[in-house]
mmCIF file of the protein (N, C-alpha, C, O) and its ligand, coordinates in Angstrom:
data_MODEL
# 
_entry.id   MODEL 
# 
loop_
_entity.id 
_entity.type 
_entity.pdbx_number_of_molecules 
1 polymer     1 
2 non-polymer 1 
# 
_entity_poly.entity_id                      1 
_entity_poly.type                           'polypeptide(L)' 
_entity_poly.nstd_linkage                   no 
_entity_poly.nstd_monomer                   no 
_entity_poly.pdbx_seq_one_letter_code       
;(UNK)(UNK)(UNK)(UNK)(UNK)(UNK)(UNK)(UNK)(UNK)(UNK)(UNK)(UNK)(UNK)(UNK)(UNK)(UNK)
(UNK)(UNK)(UNK)(UNK)(UNK)(UNK)(UNK)(UNK)(UNK)(UNK)(UNK)(UNK)(UNK)(UNK)(UNK)(UNK)
(UNK)(UNK)(UNK)(UNK)(UNK)(UNK)(UNK)(UNK)(UNK)(UNK)(UNK)(UNK)(UNK)(UNK)(UNK)(UNK)
(UNK)(UNK)(UNK)(UNK)(UNK)(UNK)
;
_entity_poly.pdbx_seq_one_letter_code_can   XXXXXXXXXXXXXXXXXXXXXXXXXXXXXXXXXXXXXXXXXXXXXXXXXXXXXX 
_entity_poly.pdbx_strand_id                 A 
# 
loop_
_entity_poly_seq.entity_id 
_entity_poly_seq.num 
_entity_poly_seq.mon_id 
_entity_poly_seq.hetero 
1 1  UNK n 
1 2  UNK n 
1 3  UNK n 
1 4  UNK n 
1 5  UNK n 
1 6  UNK n 
1 7  UNK n 
1 8  UNK n 
1 9  UNK n 
1 10 UNK n 
1 11 UNK n 
1 12 UNK n 
1 13 UNK n 
1 14 UNK n 
1 15 UNK n 
1 16 UNK n 
1 17 UNK n 
1 18 UNK n 
1 19 UNK n 
1 20 UNK n 
1 21 UNK n 
1 22 UNK n 
1 23 UNK n 
1 24 UNK n 
1 25 UNK n 
1 26 UNK n 
1 27 UNK n 
1 28 UNK n 
1 29 UNK n 
1 30 UNK n 
1 31 UNK n 
1 32 UNK n 
1 33 UNK n 
1 34 UNK n 
1 35 UNK n 
1 36 UNK n 
1 37 UNK n 
1 38 UNK n 
1 39 UNK n 
1 40 UNK n 
1 41 UNK n 
1 42 UNK n 
1 43 UNK n 
1 44 UNK n 
1 45 UNK n 
1 46 UNK n 
1 47 UNK n 
1 48 UNK n 
1 49 UNK n 
1 50 UNK n 
1 51 UNK n 
1 52 UNK n 
1 53 UNK n 
1 54 UNK n 
# 
loop_
_struct_asym.id 
_struct_asym.entity_id 
A 1 
B 2 
# 
loop_
_chem_comp.id 
_chem_comp.type 
_chem_comp.mon_nstd_flag 
UNK 'L-peptide linking' . 
ZN  non-polymer         . 
# 
_pdbx_entity_nonpoly.entity_id   2 
_pdbx_entity_nonpoly.name        ? 
_pdbx_entity_nonpoly.comp_id     ZN 
# 
_pdbx_nonpoly_scheme.asym_id         B 
_pdbx_nonpoly_scheme.entity_id       2 
_pdbx_nonpoly_scheme.mon_id          ZN 
_pdbx_nonpoly_scheme.ndb_seq_num     1 
_pdbx_nonpoly_scheme.pdb_seq_num     101 
_pdbx_nonpoly_scheme.auth_seq_num    101 
_pdbx_nonpoly_scheme.pdb_mon_id      ZN 
_pdbx_nonpoly_scheme.auth_mon_id     ZN 
_pdbx_nonpoly_scheme.pdb_strand_id   A 
_pdbx_nonpoly_scheme.pdb_ins_code    . 
# 
loop_
_atom_site.group_PDB 
_atom_site.id 
_atom_site.type_symbol 
_atom_site.label_atom_id 
_atom_site.label_alt_id 
_atom_site.label_comp_id 
_atom_site.label_asym_id 
_atom_site.label_entity_id 
_atom_site.label_seq_id 
_atom_site.pdbx_PDB_ins_code 
_atom_site.Cartn_x 
_atom_site.Cartn_y 
_atom_site.Cartn_z 
_atom_site.occupancy 
_atom_site.B_iso_or_equiv 
_atom_site.pdbx_formal_charge 
_atom_site.auth_seq_id 
_atom_site.auth_comp_id 
_atom_site.auth_asym_id 
_atom_site.auth_atom_id 
_atom_site.pdbx_PDB_model_num 
ATOM   1   N  N  . UNK A 1 1  ? 110.026 76.293 125.601 1.00 0.00 ? 1   UNK A N  1 
ATOM   2   C  CA . UNK A 1 1  ? 110.943 76.926 126.552 1.00 0.00 ? 1   UNK A CA 1 
ATOM   3   C  C  . UNK A 1 1  ? 112.061 77.596 125.762 1.00 0.00 ? 1   UNK A C  1 
ATOM   4   O  O  . UNK A 1 1  ? 112.601 77.020 124.818 1.00 0.00 ? 1   UNK A O  1 
ATOM   5   N  N  . UNK A 1 2  ? 112.398 78.812 126.156 1.00 0.00 ? 2   UNK A N  1 
ATOM   6   C  CA . UNK A 1 2  ? 113.490 79.488 125.467 1.00 0.00 ? 2   UNK A CA 1 
ATOM   7   C  C  . UNK A 1 2  ? 114.233 80.368 126.455 1.00 0.00 ? 2   UNK A C  1 
ATOM   8   O  O  . UNK A 1 2  ? 113.753 80.641 127.555 1.00 0.00 ? 2   UNK A O  1 
ATOM   9   N  N  . UNK A 1 3  ? 115.409 80.804 126.044 1.00 0.00 ? 3   UNK A N  1 
ATOM   10  C  CA . UNK A 1 3  ? 116.236 81.628 126.911 1.00 0.00 ? 3   UNK A CA 1 
ATOM   11  C  C  . UNK A 1 3  ? 116.230 83.049 126.380 1.00 0.00 ? 3   UNK A C  1 
ATOM   12  O  O  . UNK A 1 3  ? 116.326 83.269 125.172 1.00 0.00 ? 3   UNK A O  1 
ATOM   13  N  N  . UNK A 1 4  ? 116.117 83.999 127.273 1.00 0.00 ? 4   UNK A N  1 
ATOM   14  C  CA . UNK A 1 4  ? 116.135 85.393 126.847 1.00 0.00 ? 4   UNK A CA 1 
ATOM   15  C  C  . UNK A 1 4  ? 116.749 86.240 127.950 1.00 0.00 ? 4   UNK A C  1 
ATOM   16  O  O  . UNK A 1 4  ? 116.857 85.807 129.097 1.00 0.00 ? 4   UNK A O  1 
ATOM   17  N  N  . UNK A 1 5  ? 117.146 87.437 127.591 1.00 0.00 ? 5   UNK A N  1 
ATOM   18  C  CA . UNK A 1 5  ? 117.757 88.326 128.583 1.00 0.00 ? 5   UNK A CA 1 
ATOM   19  C  C  . UNK A 1 5  ? 116.683 89.083 129.343 1.00 0.00 ? 5   UNK A C  1 
ATOM   20  O  O  . UNK A 1 5  ? 115.770 89.650 128.744 1.00 0.00 ? 5   UNK A O  1 
ATOM   21  N  N  . UNK A 1 6  ? 116.794 89.090 130.657 1.00 0.00 ? 6   UNK A N  1 
ATOM   22  C  CA . UNK A 1 6  ? 115.859 89.844 131.488 1.00 0.00 ? 6   UNK A CA 1 
ATOM   23  C  C  . UNK A 1 6  ? 116.612 90.993 132.149 1.00 0.00 ? 6   UNK A C  1 
ATOM   24  O  O  . UNK A 1 6  ? 117.566 90.752 132.889 1.00 0.00 ? 6   UNK A O  1 
ATOM   25  N  N  . UNK A 1 7  ? 116.202 92.243 131.897 1.00 0.00 ? 7   UNK A N  1 
ATOM   26  C  CA . UNK A 1 7  ? 116.885 93.403 132.486 1.00 0.00 ? 7   UNK A CA 1 
ATOM   27  C  C  . UNK A 1 7  ? 116.693 93.500 133.995 1.00 0.00 ? 7   UNK A C  1 
ATOM   28  O  O  . UNK A 1 7  ? 117.485 94.155 134.673 1.00 0.00 ? 7   UNK A O  1 
ATOM   29  N  N  . UNK A 1 8  ? 115.671 92.870 134.524 1.00 0.00 ? 8   UNK A N  1 
ATOM   30  C  CA . UNK A 1 8  ? 115.452 92.886 135.977 1.00 0.00 ? 8   UNK A CA 1 
ATOM   31  C  C  . UNK A 1 8  ? 116.410 91.905 136.650 1.00 0.00 ? 8   UNK A C  1 
ATOM   32  O  O  . UNK A 1 8  ? 117.032 92.227 137.662 1.00 0.00 ? 8   UNK A O  1 
ATOM   33  N  N  . UNK A 1 9  ? 116.519 90.716 136.083 1.00 0.00 ? 9   UNK A N  1 
ATOM   34  C  CA . UNK A 1 9  ? 117.472 89.733 136.583 1.00 0.00 ? 9   UNK A CA 1 
ATOM   35  C  C  . UNK A 1 9  ? 118.909 90.129 136.234 1.00 0.00 ? 9   UNK A C  1 
ATOM   36  O  O  . UNK A 1 9  ? 119.860 89.707 136.891 1.00 0.00 ? 9   UNK A O  1 
ATOM   37  N  N  . UNK A 1 10 ? 119.045 90.947 135.189 1.00 0.00 ? 10  UNK A N  1 
ATOM   38  C  CA . UNK A 1 10 ? 120.351 91.311 134.642 1.00 0.00 ? 10  UNK A CA 1 
ATOM   39  C  C  . UNK A 1 10 ? 121.132 90.077 134.234 1.00 0.00 ? 10  UNK A C  1 
ATOM   40  O  O  . UNK A 1 10 ? 122.348 90.002 134.411 1.00 0.00 ? 10  UNK A O  1 
ATOM   41  N  N  . UNK A 1 11 ? 120.413 89.114 133.687 1.00 0.00 ? 11  UNK A N  1 
ATOM   42  C  CA . UNK A 1 11 ? 121.038 87.896 133.191 1.00 0.00 ? 11  UNK A CA 1 
ATOM   43  C  C  . UNK A 1 11 ? 120.044 87.188 132.282 1.00 0.00 ? 11  UNK A C  1 
ATOM   44  O  O  . UNK A 1 11 ? 118.885 87.589 132.171 1.00 0.00 ? 11  UNK A O  1 
ATOM   45  N  N  . UNK A 1 12 ? 120.514 86.136 131.639 1.00 0.00 ? 12  UNK A N  1 
ATOM   46  C  CA . UNK A 1 12 ? 119.609 85.345 130.829 1.00 0.00 ? 12  UNK A CA 1 
ATOM   47  C  C  . UNK A 1 12 ? 118.742 84.476 131.740 1.00 0.00 ? 12  UNK A C  1 
ATOM   48  O  O  . UNK A 1 12 ? 119.195 83.967 132.765 1.00 0.00 ? 12  UNK A O  1 
ATOM   49  N  N  . UNK A 1 13 ? 117.497 84.326 131.337 1.00 0.00 ? 13  UNK A N  1 
ATOM   50  C  CA . UNK A 1 13 ? 116.564 83.511 132.109 1.00 0.00 ? 13  UNK A CA 1 
ATOM   51  C  C  . UNK A 1 13 ? 115.850 82.557 131.153 1.00 0.00 ? 13  UNK A C  1 
ATOM   52  O  O  . UNK A 1 13 ? 115.808 82.778 129.943 1.00 0.00 ? 13  UNK A O  1 
ATOM   53  N  N  . UNK A 1 14 ? 115.297 81.503 131.722 1.00 0.00 ? 14  UNK A N  1 
ATOM   54  C  CA . UNK A 1 14 ? 114.514 80.561 130.928 1.00 0.00 ? 14  UNK A CA 1 
ATOM   55  C  C  . UNK A 1 14 ? 113.038 80.932 131.026 1.00 0.00 ? 14  UNK A C  1 
ATOM   56  O  O  . UNK A 1 14 ? 112.495 81.127 132.114 1.00 0.00 ? 14  UNK A O  1 
ATOM   57  N  N  . UNK A 1 15 ? 112.408 81.021 129.860 1.00 0.00 ? 15  UNK A N  1 
ATOM   58  C  CA . UNK A 1 15 ? 110.976 81.305 129.821 1.00 0.00 ? 15  UNK A CA 1 
ATOM   59  C  C  . UNK A 1 15 ? 110.252 80.014 129.463 1.00 0.00 ? 15  UNK A C  1 
ATOM   60  O  O  . UNK A 1 15 ? 110.552 79.393 128.443 1.00 0.00 ? 15  UNK A O  1 
ATOM   61  N  N  . UNK A 1 16 ? 109.324 79.618 130.280 1.00 0.00 ? 16  UNK A N  1 
ATOM   62  C  CA . UNK A 1 16 ? 108.582 78.388 130.049 1.00 0.00 ? 16  UNK A CA 1 
ATOM   63  C  C  . UNK A 1 16 ? 107.309 78.699 129.262 1.00 0.00 ? 16  UNK A C  1 
ATOM   64  O  O  . UNK A 1 16 ? 106.825 79.831 129.269 1.00 0.00 ? 16  UNK A O  1 
ATOM   65  N  N  . UNK A 1 17 ? 106.775 77.683 128.585 1.00 0.00 ? 17  UNK A N  1 
ATOM   66  C  CA . UNK A 1 17 ? 105.549 77.907 127.808 1.00 0.00 ? 17  UNK A CA 1 
ATOM   67  C  C  . UNK A 1 17 ? 104.422 78.515 128.636 1.00 0.00 ? 17  UNK A C  1 
ATOM   68  O  O  . UNK A 1 17 ? 103.609 79.270 128.103 1.00 0.00 ? 17  UNK A O  1 
ATOM   69  N  N  . UNK A 1 18 ? 104.361 78.207 129.904 1.00 0.00 ? 18  UNK A N  1 
ATOM   70  C  CA . UNK A 1 18 ? 103.304 78.750 130.753 1.00 0.00 ? 18  UNK A CA 1 
ATOM   71  C  C  . UNK A 1 18 ? 103.487 80.244 130.998 1.00 0.00 ? 18  UNK A C  1 
ATOM   72  O  O  . UNK A 1 18 ? 102.568 80.915 131.467 1.00 0.00 ? 18  UNK A O  1 
ATOM   73  N  N  . UNK A 1 19 ? 104.674 80.767 130.681 1.00 0.00 ? 19  UNK A N  1 
ATOM   74  C  CA . UNK A 1 19 ? 104.934 82.194 130.864 1.00 0.00 ? 19  UNK A CA 1 
ATOM   75  C  C  . UNK A 1 19 ? 104.699 82.993 129.589 1.00 0.00 ? 19  UNK A C  1 
ATOM   76  O  O  . UNK A 1 19 ? 104.861 84.214 129.576 1.00 0.00 ? 19  UNK A O  1 
ATOM   77  N  N  . UNK A 1 20 ? 104.319 82.304 128.519 1.00 0.00 ? 20  UNK A N  1 
ATOM   78  C  CA . UNK A 1 20 ? 104.004 82.997 127.270 1.00 0.00 ? 20  UNK A CA 1 
ATOM   79  C  C  . UNK A 1 20 ? 102.567 83.494 127.339 1.00 0.00 ? 20  UNK A C  1 
ATOM   80  O  O  . UNK A 1 20 ? 101.634 82.717 127.537 1.00 0.00 ? 20  UNK A O  1 
ATOM   81  N  N  . UNK A 1 21 ? 102.408 84.796 127.173 1.00 0.00 ? 21  UNK A N  1 
ATOM   82  C  CA . UNK A 1 21 ? 101.086 85.395 127.312 1.00 0.00 ? 21  UNK A CA 1 
ATOM   83  C  C  . UNK A 1 21 ? 100.287 85.331 126.022 1.00 0.00 ? 21  UNK A C  1 
ATOM   84  O  O  . UNK A 1 21 ? 99.089  85.050 126.038 1.00 0.00 ? 21  UNK A O  1 
ATOM   85  N  N  . UNK A 1 22 ? 100.953 85.592 124.906 1.00 0.00 ? 22  UNK A N  1 
ATOM   86  C  CA . UNK A 1 22 ? 100.232 85.500 123.645 1.00 0.00 ? 22  UNK A CA 1 
ATOM   87  C  C  . UNK A 1 22 ? 101.179 85.446 122.460 1.00 0.00 ? 22  UNK A C  1 
ATOM   88  O  O  . UNK A 1 22 ? 102.329 85.882 122.527 1.00 0.00 ? 22  UNK A O  1 
ATOM   89  N  N  . UNK A 1 23 ? 100.660 84.903 121.386 1.00 0.00 ? 23  UNK A N  1 
ATOM   90  C  CA . UNK A 1 23 ? 101.377 84.866 120.117 1.00 0.00 ? 23  UNK A CA 1 
ATOM   91  C  C  . UNK A 1 23 ? 100.538 85.649 119.125 1.00 0.00 ? 23  UNK A C  1 
ATOM   92  O  O  . UNK A 1 23 ? 99.358  85.355 118.937 1.00 0.00 ? 23  UNK A O  1 
ATOM   93  N  N  . UNK A 1 24 ? 101.139 86.644 118.489 1.00 0.00 ? 24  UNK A N  1 
ATOM   94  C  CA . UNK A 1 24 ? 100.397 87.482 117.554 1.00 0.00 ? 24  UNK A CA 1 
ATOM   95  C  C  . UNK A 1 24 ? 101.056 87.429 116.180 1.00 0.00 ? 24  UNK A C  1 
ATOM   96  O  O  . UNK A 1 24 ? 102.242 87.725 116.037 1.00 0.00 ? 24  UNK A O  1 
ATOM   97  N  N  . UNK A 1 25 ? 100.285 87.054 115.187 1.00 0.00 ? 25  UNK A N  1 
ATOM   98  C  CA . UNK A 1 25 ? 100.783 87.016 113.825 1.00 0.00 ? 25  UNK A CA 1 
ATOM   99  C  C  . UNK A 1 25 ? 100.711 88.415 113.239 1.00 0.00 ? 25  UNK A C  1 
ATOM   100 O  O  . UNK A 1 25 ? 99.624  88.976 113.099 1.00 0.00 ? 25  UNK A O  1 
ATOM   101 N  N  . UNK A 1 26 ? 101.854 88.980 112.898 1.00 0.00 ? 26  UNK A N  1 
ATOM   102 C  CA . UNK A 1 26 ? 101.872 90.298 112.287 1.00 0.00 ? 26  UNK A CA 1 
ATOM   103 C  C  . UNK A 1 26 ? 102.639 90.211 110.975 1.00 0.00 ? 26  UNK A C  1 
ATOM   104 O  O  . UNK A 1 26 ? 103.228 89.175 110.666 1.00 0.00 ? 26  UNK A O  1 
ATOM   105 N  N  . UNK A 1 27 ? 102.635 91.290 110.205 1.00 0.00 ? 27  UNK A N  1 
ATOM   106 C  CA . UNK A 1 27 ? 103.364 91.269 108.941 1.00 0.00 ? 27  UNK A CA 1 
ATOM   107 C  C  . UNK A 1 27 ? 104.870 91.252 109.163 1.00 0.00 ? 27  UNK A C  1 
ATOM   108 O  O  . UNK A 1 27 ? 105.622 90.999 108.222 1.00 0.00 ? 27  UNK A O  1 
ATOM   109 N  N  . UNK A 1 28 ? 105.326 91.515 110.374 1.00 0.00 ? 28  UNK A N  1 
ATOM   110 C  CA . UNK A 1 28 ? 106.749 91.457 110.693 1.00 0.00 ? 28  UNK A CA 1 
ATOM   111 C  C  . UNK A 1 28 ? 107.156 90.066 111.157 1.00 0.00 ? 28  UNK A C  1 
ATOM   112 O  O  . UNK A 1 28 ? 108.345 89.785 111.308 1.00 0.00 ? 28  UNK A O  1 
ATOM   113 N  N  . UNK A 1 29 ? 106.186 89.201 111.381 1.00 0.00 ? 29  UNK A N  1 
ATOM   114 C  CA . UNK A 1 29 ? 106.480 87.879 111.907 1.00 0.00 ? 29  UNK A CA 1 
ATOM   115 C  C  . UNK A 1 29 ? 105.571 87.590 113.079 1.00 0.00 ? 29  UNK A C  1 
ATOM   116 O  O  . UNK A 1 29 ? 104.576 88.282 113.295 1.00 0.00 ? 29  UNK A O  1 
ATOM   117 N  N  . UNK A 1 30 ? 105.917 86.571 113.830 1.00 0.00 ? 30  UNK A N  1 
ATOM   118 C  CA . UNK A 1 30 ? 105.101 86.207 114.982 1.00 0.00 ? 30  UNK A CA 1 
ATOM   119 C  C  . UNK A 1 30 ? 105.659 86.898 116.216 1.00 0.00 ? 30  UNK A C  1 
ATOM   120 O  O  . UNK A 1 30 ? 106.801 86.659 116.607 1.00 0.00 ? 30  UNK A O  1 
ATOM   121 N  N  . UNK A 1 31 ? 104.857 87.744 116.821 1.00 0.00 ? 31  UNK A N  1 
ATOM   122 C  CA . UNK A 1 31 ? 105.269 88.439 118.036 1.00 0.00 ? 31  UNK A CA 1 
ATOM   123 C  C  . UNK A 1 31 ? 104.908 87.572 119.237 1.00 0.00 ? 31  UNK A C  1 
ATOM   124 O  O  . UNK A 1 31 ? 103.747 87.218 119.441 1.00 0.00 ? 31  UNK A O  1 
ATOM   125 N  N  . UNK A 1 32 ? 105.916 87.241 120.017 1.00 0.00 ? 32  UNK A N  1 
ATOM   126 C  CA . UNK A 1 32 ? 105.718 86.425 121.209 1.00 0.00 ? 32  UNK A CA 1 
ATOM   127 C  C  . UNK A 1 32 ? 105.802 87.344 122.423 1.00 0.00 ? 32  UNK A C  1 
ATOM   128 O  O  . UNK A 1 32 ? 106.835 87.966 122.669 1.00 0.00 ? 32  UNK A O  1 
ATOM   129 N  N  . UNK A 1 33 ? 104.727 87.424 123.166 1.00 0.00 ? 33  UNK A N  1 
ATOM   130 C  CA . UNK A 1 33 ? 104.725 88.209 124.401 1.00 0.00 ? 33  UNK A CA 1 
ATOM   131 C  C  . UNK A 1 33 ? 104.815 87.255 125.590 1.00 0.00 ? 33  UNK A C  1 
ATOM   132 O  O  . UNK A 1 33 ? 104.111 86.247 125.656 1.00 0.00 ? 33  UNK A O  1 
ATOM   133 N  N  . UNK A 1 34 ? 105.693 87.597 126.516 1.00 0.00 ? 34  UNK A N  1 
ATOM   134 C  CA . UNK A 1 34 ? 105.913 86.694 127.644 1.00 0.00 ? 34  UNK A CA 1 
ATOM   135 C  C  . UNK A 1 34 ? 106.166 87.514 128.902 1.00 0.00 ? 34  UNK A C  1 
ATOM   136 O  O  . UNK A 1 34 ? 106.364 88.728 128.845 1.00 0.00 ? 34  UNK A O  1 
ATOM   137 N  N  . UNK A 1 35 ? 106.155 86.836 130.019 1.00 0.00 ? 35  UNK A N  1 
ATOM   138 C  CA . UNK A 1 35 ? 106.563 87.499 131.256 1.00 0.00 ? 35  UNK A CA 1 
ATOM   139 C  C  . UNK A 1 35 ? 107.547 86.598 131.986 1.00 0.00 ? 35  UNK A C  1 
ATOM   140 O  O  . UNK A 1 35 ? 107.422 85.373 131.987 1.00 0.00 ? 35  UNK A O  1 
ATOM   141 N  N  . UNK A 1 36 ? 108.515 87.235 132.599 1.00 0.00 ? 36  UNK A N  1 
ATOM   142 C  CA . UNK A 1 36 ? 109.533 86.528 133.362 1.00 0.00 ? 36  UNK A CA 1 
ATOM   143 C  C  . UNK A 1 36 ? 108.962 86.162 134.733 1.00 0.00 ? 36  UNK A C  1 
ATOM   144 O  O  . UNK A 1 36 ? 107.909 86.664 135.127 1.00 0.00 ? 36  UNK A O  1 
ATOM   145 N  N  . UNK A 1 37 ? 109.652 85.301 135.444 1.00 0.00 ? 37  UNK A N  1 
ATOM   146 C  CA . UNK A 1 37 ? 109.205 84.923 136.780 1.00 0.00 ? 37  UNK A CA 1 
ATOM   147 C  C  . UNK A 1 37 ? 109.233 86.106 137.743 1.00 0.00 ? 37  UNK A C  1 
ATOM   148 O  O  . UNK A 1 37 ? 108.560 86.085 138.774 1.00 0.00 ? 37  UNK A O  1 
ATOM   149 N  N  . UNK A 1 38 ? 110.012 87.138 137.409 1.00 0.00 ? 38  UNK A N  1 
ATOM   150 C  CA . UNK A 1 38 ? 110.103 88.322 138.259 1.00 0.00 ? 38  UNK A CA 1 
ATOM   151 C  C  . UNK A 1 38 ? 108.989 89.317 137.934 1.00 0.00 ? 38  UNK A C  1 
ATOM   152 O  O  . UNK A 1 38 ? 108.809 90.304 138.646 1.00 0.00 ? 38  UNK A O  1 
ATOM   153 N  N  . UNK A 1 39 ? 108.243 89.056 136.856 1.00 0.00 ? 39  UNK A N  1 
ATOM   154 C  CA . UNK A 1 39 ? 107.162 89.950 136.497 1.00 0.00 ? 39  UNK A CA 1 
ATOM   155 C  C  . UNK A 1 39 ? 107.475 90.821 135.303 1.00 0.00 ? 39  UNK A C  1 
ATOM   156 O  O  . UNK A 1 39 ? 106.575 91.457 134.754 1.00 0.00 ? 39  UNK A O  1 
ATOM   157 N  N  . UNK A 1 40 ? 108.733 90.868 134.884 1.00 0.00 ? 40  UNK A N  1 
ATOM   158 C  CA . UNK A 1 40 ? 109.109 91.654 133.714 1.00 0.00 ? 40  UNK A CA 1 
ATOM   159 C  C  . UNK A 1 40 ? 108.407 91.113 132.474 1.00 0.00 ? 40  UNK A C  1 
ATOM   160 O  O  . UNK A 1 40 ? 108.386 89.907 132.228 1.00 0.00 ? 40  UNK A O  1 
ATOM   161 N  N  . UNK A 1 41 ? 107.834 92.027 131.702 1.00 0.00 ? 41  UNK A N  1 
ATOM   162 C  CA . UNK A 1 41 ? 107.162 91.613 130.482 1.00 0.00 ? 41  UNK A CA 1 
ATOM   163 C  C  . UNK A 1 41 ? 108.013 91.977 129.277 1.00 0.00 ? 41  UNK A C  1 
ATOM   164 O  O  . UNK A 1 41 ? 108.569 93.073 129.204 1.00 0.00 ? 41  UNK A O  1 
ATOM   165 N  N  . UNK A 1 42 ? 108.109 91.060 128.347 1.00 0.00 ? 42  UNK A N  1 
ATOM   166 C  CA . UNK A 1 42 ? 108.905 91.302 127.162 1.00 0.00 ? 42  UNK A CA 1 
ATOM   167 C  C  . UNK A 1 42 ? 108.239 90.713 125.941 1.00 0.00 ? 42  UNK A C  1 
ATOM   168 O  O  . UNK A 1 42 ? 107.211 90.043 126.030 1.00 0.00 ? 42  UNK A O  1 
ATOM   169 N  N  . UNK A 1 43 ? 108.847 90.977 124.796 1.00 0.00 ? 43  UNK A N  1 
ATOM   170 C  CA . UNK A 1 43 ? 108.324 90.449 123.546 1.00 0.00 ? 43  UNK A CA 1 
ATOM   171 C  C  . UNK A 1 43 ? 109.458 90.341 122.542 1.00 0.00 ? 43  UNK A C  1 
ATOM   172 O  O  . UNK A 1 43 ? 110.439 91.081 122.614 1.00 0.00 ? 43  UNK A O  1 
ATOM   173 N  N  . UNK A 1 44 ? 109.318 89.426 121.622 1.00 0.00 ? 44  UNK A N  1 
ATOM   174 C  CA . UNK A 1 44 ? 110.273 89.337 120.528 1.00 0.00 ? 44  UNK A CA 1 
ATOM   175 C  C  . UNK A 1 44 ? 109.543 88.812 119.307 1.00 0.00 ? 44  UNK A C  1 
ATOM   176 O  O  . UNK A 1 44 ? 108.444 88.266 119.404 1.00 0.00 ? 44  UNK A O  1 
ATOM   177 N  N  . UNK A 1 45 ? 110.173 88.989 118.161 1.00 0.00 ? 45  UNK A N  1 
ATOM   178 C  CA . UNK A 1 45 ? 109.571 88.560 116.908 1.00 0.00 ? 45  UNK A CA 1 
ATOM   179 C  C  . UNK A 1 45 ? 110.270 87.300 116.423 1.00 0.00 ? 45  UNK A C  1 
ATOM   180 O  O  . UNK A 1 45 ? 111.498 87.212 116.432 1.00 0.00 ? 45  UNK A O  1 
ATOM   181 N  N  . UNK A 1 46 ? 109.485 86.344 116.006 1.00 0.00 ? 46  UNK A N  1 
ATOM   182 C  CA . UNK A 1 46 ? 110.050 85.096 115.489 1.00 0.00 ? 46  UNK A CA 1 
ATOM   183 C  C  . UNK A 1 46 ? 109.308 84.725 114.210 1.00 0.00 ? 46  UNK A C  1 
ATOM   184 O  O  . UNK A 1 46 ? 108.402 85.434 113.774 1.00 0.00 ? 46  UNK A O  1 
ATOM   185 N  N  . UNK A 1 47 ? 109.696 83.632 113.631 1.00 0.00 ? 47  UNK A N  1 
ATOM   186 C  CA . UNK A 1 47 ? 109.044 83.186 112.410 1.00 0.00 ? 47  UNK A CA 1 
ATOM   187 C  C  . UNK A 1 47 ? 109.835 83.530 111.171 1.00 0.00 ? 47  UNK A C  1 
ATOM   188 O  O  . UNK A 1 47 ? 110.792 84.303 111.225 1.00 0.00 ? 47  UNK A O  1 
ATOM   189 N  N  . UNK A 1 48 ? 109.433 82.951 110.052 1.00 0.00 ? 48  UNK A N  1 
ATOM   190 C  CA . UNK A 1 48 ? 110.166 83.128 108.792 1.00 0.00 ? 48  UNK A CA 1 
ATOM   191 C  C  . UNK A 1 48 ? 110.303 84.578 108.386 1.00 0.00 ? 48  UNK A C  1 
ATOM   192 O  O  . UNK A 1 48 ? 111.361 85.011 107.928 1.00 0.00 ? 48  UNK A O  1 
ATOM   193 N  N  . UNK A 1 49 ? 109.220 85.330 108.557 1.00 0.00 ? 49  UNK A N  1 
ATOM   194 C  CA . UNK A 1 49 ? 109.226 86.704 108.062 1.00 0.00 ? 49  UNK A CA 1 
ATOM   195 C  C  . UNK A 1 49 ? 110.126 87.620 108.882 1.00 0.00 ? 49  UNK A C  1 
ATOM   196 O  O  . UNK A 1 49 ? 110.490 88.704 108.425 1.00 0.00 ? 49  UNK A O  1 
ATOM   197 N  N  . UNK A 1 50 ? 110.490 87.190 110.098 1.00 0.00 ? 50  UNK A N  1 
ATOM   198 C  CA . UNK A 1 50 ? 111.297 88.032 110.976 1.00 0.00 ? 50  UNK A CA 1 
ATOM   199 C  C  . UNK A 1 50 ? 112.625 88.395 110.313 1.00 0.00 ? 50  UNK A C  1 
ATOM   200 O  O  . UNK A 1 50 ? 113.138 89.497 110.506 1.00 0.00 ? 50  UNK A O  1 
ATOM   201 N  N  . UNK A 1 51 ? 113.173 87.480 109.541 1.00 0.00 ? 51  UNK A N  1 
ATOM   202 C  CA . UNK A 1 51 ? 114.459 87.744 108.917 1.00 0.00 ? 51  UNK A CA 1 
ATOM   203 C  C  . UNK A 1 51 ? 114.307 88.339 107.528 1.00 0.00 ? 51  UNK A C  1 
ATOM   204 O  O  . UNK A 1 51 ? 115.283 88.787 106.925 1.00 0.00 ? 51  UNK A O  1 
ATOM   205 N  N  . UNK A 1 52 ? 113.071 88.343 107.019 1.00 0.00 ? 52  UNK A N  1 
ATOM   206 C  CA . UNK A 1 52 ? 112.841 88.831 105.666 1.00 0.00 ? 52  UNK A CA 1 
ATOM   207 C  C  . UNK A 1 52 ? 112.709 90.352 105.641 1.00 0.00 ? 52  UNK A C  1 
ATOM   208 O  O  . UNK A 1 52 ? 112.797 90.970 104.580 1.00 0.00 ? 52  UNK A O  1 
ATOM   209 N  N  . UNK A 1 53 ? 112.501 90.942 106.791 1.00 0.00 ? 53  UNK A N  1 
ATOM   210 C  CA . UNK A 1 53 ? 112.322 92.388 106.854 1.00 0.00 ? 53  UNK A CA 1 
ATOM   211 C  C  . UNK A 1 53 ? 113.690 93.072 106.855 1.00 0.00 ? 53  UNK A C  1 
ATOM   212 O  O  . UNK A 1 53 ? 114.548 92.771 107.685 1.00 0.00 ? 53  UNK A O  1 
ATOM   213 N  N  . UNK A 1 54 ? 113.875 93.988 105.922 1.00 0.00 ? 54  UNK A N  1 
ATOM   214 C  CA . UNK A 1 54 ? 115.148 94.668 105.818 1.00 0.00 ? 54  UNK A CA 1 
ATOM   215 C  C  . UNK A 1 54 ? 115.242 95.662 106.884 1.00 0.00 ? 54  UNK A C  1 
ATOM   216 O  O  . UNK A 1 54 ? 116.248 96.363 106.988 1.00 0.00 ? 54  UNK A O  1 
HETATM 217 ZN ZN . ZN  B 2 .  ? 113.259 88.435 135.295 1.00 0.00 2 101 ZN  A ZN 1 
# 
């Protein structure tokens, strides 16, 4: 579970593991794709490599 900003809600929302659509390992890090309870789809990069990219 994590908190992220949803532009549809116009506020921070909690994303539950069941709302995570996929995790993709890329050279930029792990891309997490998720959807909000309102249907908004978003993604962010996490993992060690996320901060290693200049
Ligand atoms: Zn939302």
